C-alpha positions as CSV (number, residue, x, y, z in Angstrom):
1,M,0.7,-22.4,-0.7
2,K,1.3,-20.6,-4.2
3,K,3.4,-17.6,-3.8
4,I,2.3,-14.1,-5.1
5,N,4.9,-12.4,-8.0
6,I,5.8,-9.1,-7.2
7,A,7.9,-6.4,-9.1
8,I,9.5,-3.5,-7.4
9,T,10.0,-0.3,-9.1
10,G,12.6,2.2,-8.2
11,F,14.7,-0.4,-6.5
12,R,17.7,1.8,-5.6
13,G,15.6,4.1,-3.8
14,R,15.0,4.1,0.1
15,M,11.7,2.5,-0.2
16,G,12.8,0.3,-2.8
17,Q,15.4,-1.1,-0.7
18,Q,13.0,-1.7,2.0
19,L,10.6,-3.4,-0.2
20,I,13.4,-5.8,-1.2
21,K,14.2,-6.6,2.5
22,S,10.8,-7.0,3.6
23,A,9.7,-9.0,0.9
24,L,12.6,-11.6,1.1
25,K,11.6,-12.3,4.8
26,D,7.6,-13.0,3.5
27,K,7.5,-16.6,2.3
28,S,4.3,-15.9,0.7
29,L,5.9,-13.4,-1.8
30,R,8.5,-13.7,-4.6
31,I,10.6,-11.0,-6.0
32,V,10.3,-11.7,-10.0
33,S,11.4,-8.2,-11.0
34,I,13.1,-4.9,-9.9
35,T,13.4,-2.1,-12.1
36,E,15.3,1.2,-12.6
37,K,15.2,4.3,-15.0
38,K,18.7,3.4,-16.0
39,M,19.8,0.2,-17.1
40,I,21.8,-1.3,-14.6
41,K,24.0,-4.8,-15.4
42,K,24.9,-5.8,-11.8
43,R,22.6,-8.3,-10.1
44,F,21.0,-7.0,-6.7
45,K,20.0,-10.1,-4.3
46,G,20.5,-12.4,-7.0
47,I,18.2,-10.3,-9.4
48,L,19.1,-8.7,-12.4
49,P,17.4,-5.4,-12.7
50,K,15.2,-4.0,-15.6
51,L,13.7,-0.8,-17.3
52,N,10.2,-0.2,-16.7
53,N,9.0,-2.2,-19.8
54,E,6.5,-4.9,-20.7
55,N,9.1,-7.8,-20.5
56,A,9.8,-6.6,-16.9
57,F,6.2,-7.0,-15.8
58,K,5.5,-10.0,-17.6
59,K,5.4,-12.6,-14.8
60,T,4.6,-10.4,-12.3
61,N,1.0,-10.7,-10.1
62,V,1.2,-7.1,-8.1
63,I,3.7,-4.1,-9.0
64,I,4.7,-2.1,-6.1
65,D,5.5,1.6,-6.9
66,F,7.1,4.1,-4.7
67,T,8.9,6.3,-7.2
68,I,8.1,9.8,-8.7
69,P,4.7,10.5,-10.5
70,K,6.4,10.4,-14.2
71,C,7.5,6.9,-13.4
72,T,4.1,5.4,-12.0
73,F,2.6,6.5,-15.1
74,D,4.9,4.8,-17.1
75,V,4.4,1.7,-15.1
76,L,0.4,2.2,-15.1
77,K,0.4,2.4,-19.2
78,I,2.2,-1.3,-18.9
79,A,-0.1,-2.7,-15.9
80,V,-3.4,-1.8,-18.0
81,K,-2.0,-3.4,-21.1
82,Q,-1.0,-6.6,-19.3
83,K,-3.8,-6.2,-16.7
84,K,-1.5,-6.0,-13.6
85,K,-2.4,-5.0,-10.1
86,V,-0.7,-2.0,-8.9
87,V,-0.1,-0.9,-5.3
88,I,1.0,3.1,-5.4
89,G,2.9,4.5,-2.8
90,T,4.2,7.4,-4.6
91,T,3.2,11.1,-3.6
92,G,3.2,14.4,-5.1
93,F,0.4,13.8,-7.8
94,T,-1.6,17.0,-9.1
95,K,-5.4,16.9,-9.2
96,I,-5.2,16.0,-13.1
97,E,-3.1,12.7,-12.3
98,E,-5.0,11.7,-9.6
99,N,-8.3,12.0,-11.9
100,L,-6.1,10.1,-14.4
101,I,-5.4,7.2,-11.8
102,K,-8.9,6.9,-11.2
103,K,-9.5,6.3,-14.8
104,Y,-6.6,3.6,-15.2
105,S,-8.6,2.1,-12.0
106,K,-11.9,1.2,-14.1
107,K,-9.2,-1.4,-16.0
108,I,-7.3,-2.7,-13.2
109,A,-7.3,-2.9,-9.5
110,I,-5.0,-0.2,-7.9
111,L,-4.3,0.3,-4.1
112,K,-2.9,4.0,-3.6
113,A,-2.0,5.4,-0.3
114,G,-0.2,8.3,0.8
115,N,1.4,6.5,3.6
116,M,0.8,2.6,4.3
117,S,1.1,2.7,7.8
118,L,-1.3,1.6,10.1
119,G,-1.1,3.9,12.5
120,I,-1.2,6.7,10.1
121,N,-4.0,5.6,8.2
122,L,-6.1,5.7,11.8
123,L,-4.6,9.0,12.4
124,M,-6.4,10.0,9.3
125,Y,-9.7,8.5,10.5
126,L,-9.1,10.0,13.9
127,T,-8.9,13.2,12.0
128,E,-12.0,13.1,10.1
129,I,-13.7,12.0,13.2
130,T,-12.7,15.0,15.1
131,S,-13.0,17.6,12.3
132,K,-16.6,16.4,11.9
133,S,-17.2,16.6,15.7
134,L,-15.7,20.3,16.2
135,G,-17.3,21.5,12.9
136,N,-16.3,25.2,12.0
137,N,-15.8,26.6,15.5
138,F,-12.1,25.3,15.4
139,L,-9.5,26.0,12.8
140,S,-6.9,23.4,11.7
141,K,-3.4,23.0,10.3
142,V,-0.7,20.1,9.4
143,F,2.6,20.2,10.5
144,E,4.9,17.3,9.1
145,I,9.1,16.4,9.2
146,H,10.8,14.3,7.1
147,H,14.6,13.4,6.4
148,K,16.3,16.1,4.1
149,H,16.1,13.9,0.8
150,K,12.5,14.3,0.6
151,K,11.8,16.3,-2.3
152,D,7.9,16.8,-2.3
153,H,6.1,19.3,0.1
154,P,3.8,19.1,1.9
155,S,4.2,15.2,2.1
156,G,1.7,13.0,0.9
157,T,0.8,11.5,4.3
158,A,0.1,15.9,5.2
159,L,-2.0,16.1,2.0
160,M,-4.0,12.7,3.2
161,L,-4.6,14.3,6.7
162,G,-5.6,17.8,5.0
163,K,-8.1,15.7,3.2
164,G,-9.5,14.1,6.3
165,I,-10.0,17.6,7.9
166,A,-12.2,18.2,4.5
167,I,-13.8,15.0,4.7
168,G,-14.9,15.7,8.2
169,K,-16.3,19.4,7.2
170,N,-18.1,17.7,4.2
171,K,-15.9,20.2,1.8
172,N,-13.8,20.1,-1.1
173,F,-10.5,19.3,0.1
174,Y,-8.5,21.4,-2.9
175,K,-10.8,24.7,-1.9
176,L,-9.6,24.2,1.4
177,I,-6.1,24.2,0.7
178,G,-4.2,27.2,2.5
179,K,-0.5,28.2,2.7
180,K,2.3,25.6,2.1
181,Y,5.3,26.5,4.5
182,L,8.8,25.0,4.4
183,N,11.0,25.0,7.0
184,K,9.1,27.5,9.4
185,E,9.6,27.2,13.4
186,K,6.0,28.5,13.5
187,F,3.1,28.9,11.2
188,P,-0.3,30.3,11.6
189,Y,-4.1,28.6,11.7
190,S,-6.5,30.1,9.0
191,K,-9.8,29.6,7.6
192,K,-8.2,27.4,5.3
193,I,-5.6,24.5,6.2
194,N,-2.0,25.8,6.3
195,F,0.7,23.2,6.0
196,N,4.4,23.2,7.5
197,S,7.0,20.9,6.2
198,V,10.4,20.5,7.8
199,R,13.3,18.5,6.0
200,R,16.0,17.9,8.4
201,G,18.7,15.0,9.2
202,E,17.3,11.1,8.5
203,V,13.7,11.9,10.3
204,I,11.4,9.2,9.1
205,G,8.6,10.6,9.4
206,E,6.2,13.1,11.9
207,H,2.6,14.5,11.5
208,E,0.7,16.2,13.3
209,V,-2.8,17.7,13.1
210,K,-3.9,20.6,15.2
211,F,-7.6,21.8,15.6
212,S,-7.8,25.6,17.4
213,S,-10.8,27.3,18.9
214,G,-8.7,30.1,20.3
215,K,-9.3,28.9,23.6
216,E,-8.1,25.2,23.5
217,I,-6.2,23.3,21.2
218,I,-6.6,19.7,20.2
219,T,-3.6,17.6,18.9
220,L,-3.4,14.5,16.9
221,N,-0.1,13.0,16.2
222,H,2.2,10.1,15.1
223,E,5.8,9.3,14.7
224,A,7.4,6.6,12.7
225,F,10.8,5.1,13.7
226,D,11.2,2.3,11.4
227,R,10.7,2.7,7.6
228,A,9.7,-0.9,7.6
229,L,6.0,0.2,8.6
230,Y,5.6,1.5,5.1
231,S,7.3,-1.8,3.3
232,E,5.2,-4.1,5.2
233,G,2.0,-2.2,4.9
234,A,2.5,-2.0,1.2
235,L,3.3,-5.9,0.9
236,T,0.2,-6.4,2.9
237,A,-1.6,-4.3,0.3
238,A,-0.1,-6.3,-2.2
239,K,-1.5,-9.4,-1.0
240,W,-5.0,-8.0,-0.1
241,L,-5.0,-6.5,-3.8
242,M,-4.8,-10.2,-5.3
243,K,-8.5,-11.1,-4.4
244,K,-10.0,-7.4,-5.7
245,K,-11.5,-6.5,-9.0
246,P,-10.6,-3.3,-11.1
247,G,-11.1,-0.5,-8.6
248,L,-9.4,2.3,-6.8
249,Y,-8.5,1.2,-3.1
250,S,-6.9,2.7,-0.4
251,M,-5.6,1.5,2.9
252,R,-9.1,2.3,4.5
253,N,-10.5,-0.3,2.5
254,L,-7.9,-3.0,3.6
255,L,-8.1,-1.9,7.3
256,N,-12.0,-1.8,7.0
257,F,-12.5,1.5,8.9
258,N,-16.1,2.7,8.5
């Protein structure tokens, strides 16, 4: 069986390290390149790190990127030029940046997800169904906890779940975004979607969506205990993307949720 050549950007980050660990266990994959924003001359797992340039991705089939938006766009520019497929797990994009990714996807195959976990993507699907079923009689809010090192808030996953609420209501998500709280013990419901992000310890990830009518509350939640959930999901995405034509895909497409 011919192996798929992958490149992992931001290899020194938490997800970069986990991706390498998971990829080395997968016999269908070969890591041909690992990159960082600064030159590193010491080999890691027998691979000499490179900068994000054309040489780094020359032998790559799929680039897997869990970094920051600026780095992601540096990678995408090269990927478009070399016709490489890209899996994006980076979060924190602005609306303008999201639209720019859509433009790039007209030239190359891109799978982008705020979370690569099967459970989280099922949670989003259930969030859409619940939101649609409950209609406007229920207010909603999103709560999430991540480790103290995570910089962006709300998390990409929390925003993804908020988008699920908006899709269920058939409304524009950006017009439904309410207040964004950080490290609050309690936070209110409103006619818009409020978010509360807690950053503490080494928590891998907890997400919760609540719907309230004032008389009852419906709660959907997910807890992650192992970062391998995300790396294995990203590697599955890379393999799935190999057969896809240019376009913007999500884990929902991969999992075939209707």
